[in-house]
C-alpha positions as CSV (number, residue, x, y, z in Angstrom):
1,N,49.6,-25.0,1.9
2,D,51.5,-26.7,-0.9
3,L,54.2,-29.3,-0.9
4,I,56.5,-29.2,-3.9
5,V,59.1,-31.8,-4.5
6,F,62.1,-30.7,-6.6
7,L,64.2,-33.4,-8.4
8,A,67.8,-32.8,-9.4
9,D,68.8,-32.6,-13.0
10,Q,72.1,-32.2,-14.9
11,S,71.0,-29.2,-16.9
12,A,69.8,-25.8,-15.7
13,P,67.7,-25.2,-13.8
14,Y,69.3,-27.9,-11.7
15,F,66.3,-28.5,-9.5
16,K,63.0,-28.9,-11.2
17,P,59.5,-29.2,-9.6
18,K,58.1,-32.6,-10.3
19,V,55.5,-33.3,-7.7
20,K,53.0,-30.8,-6.2
21,V,50.5,-31.6,-3.5
22,S,48.1,-28.8,-2.7
23,L,46.1,-28.8,0.5
24,K,44.5,-25.4,0.1
25,N,41.1,-26.8,-0.5
26,H,41.3,-29.0,2.6
27,S,41.7,-26.3,5.3
28,T,44.8,-28.0,6.7
29,L,48.2,-27.0,8.0
30,I,51.2,-29.1,7.0
31,T,53.1,-29.9,10.3
32,S,56.0,-32.0,9.0
33,V,57.6,-33.5,5.9
34,V,59.8,-36.5,6.4
35,P,61.7,-38.1,3.4
36,G,62.7,-41.7,3.6
37,D,62.5,-45.0,1.8
38,Y,59.4,-46.4,3.7
39,D,58.7,-49.3,1.4
40,G,62.2,-50.5,0.7
41,D,62.2,-50.0,-3.1
42,S,65.3,-47.7,-3.1
43,Q,63.2,-44.8,-4.2
44,M,62.6,-41.8,-1.9
45,D,59.2,-41.5,-0.3
46,V,57.7,-38.6,1.6
47,L,55.7,-38.8,4.8
48,L,53.5,-35.8,5.1
49,T,51.7,-35.0,8.3
50,Y,49.0,-32.3,8.6
51,L,46.6,-30.9,11.1
52,P,43.1,-29.6,10.2
53,K,42.9,-25.9,11.0
54,N,39.8,-26.5,13.1
55,H,41.7,-29.2,15.1
56,V,39.0,-31.8,14.2
57,N,40.0,-34.9,12.3
58,D,39.4,-34.6,8.6
59,P,36.7,-37.1,7.4
60,C,38.5,-37.1,4.0
61,N,41.5,-39.0,5.3
62,M,44.4,-38.3,2.9
63,T,46.8,-40.8,4.3
64,I,47.9,-43.6,2.0
65,L,48.9,-45.5,5.2
66,N,45.2,-45.7,6.0
67,R,46.1,-44.6,9.5
68,T,45.4,-41.3,11.3
69,F,47.8,-40.6,14.2
70,Q,46.6,-38.9,17.4
71,D,49.9,-36.9,17.5
72,E,53.1,-36.6,15.4
73,P,54.5,-40.0,14.6
74,L,58.1,-40.9,15.4
75,I,60.3,-42.2,12.5
76,M,63.0,-44.7,13.5
77,D,64.4,-48.0,12.2
78,F,63.0,-50.3,14.9
79,N,64.0,-53.6,13.3
80,A,67.4,-52.6,12.0
81,D,66.6,-53.3,8.3
82,L,67.7,-49.8,7.2
83,I,64.1,-49.0,6.2
84,P,62.4,-46.3,8.3
85,D,59.5,-47.5,10.5
86,I,56.7,-45.4,11.9
87,F,55.8,-45.4,15.6
88,G,52.7,-43.7,17.1
89,I,49.2,-44.0,18.5
90,T,46.5,-44.2,15.8
91,N,42.9,-43.4,16.2
92,E,42.1,-47.1,16.0
93,S,43.7,-47.9,19.3
94,N,45.1,-46.3,22.5
95,Q,48.1,-48.6,22.3
96,P,51.3,-47.5,20.5
97,Q,51.7,-49.2,17.1
98,I,54.8,-49.7,14.9
99,L,54.2,-49.7,11.1
100,L,57.2,-51.5,9.7
101,G,58.6,-50.2,6.4
């Protein structure tokens, strides 16, 4: 399981691999990749969700958000600021949480 981000260029090859995230050593399955500007800096960010192949939470939490969601999070602009927000239930609580971008 690898995630490779290609960036556009004006010369051939027009799309060049710039970022590679390998999850082969973590025994995980990538479940979704959601691009968006989550921090409002006008640069594209990538939200990557994964599921451990043994269906047990990975103790080596790889999320920069420092949150582990119980299921797939929902991406919406809840506060209408044109920055994607993340909605879901984390392992820290049984109540839904909104992480504002």
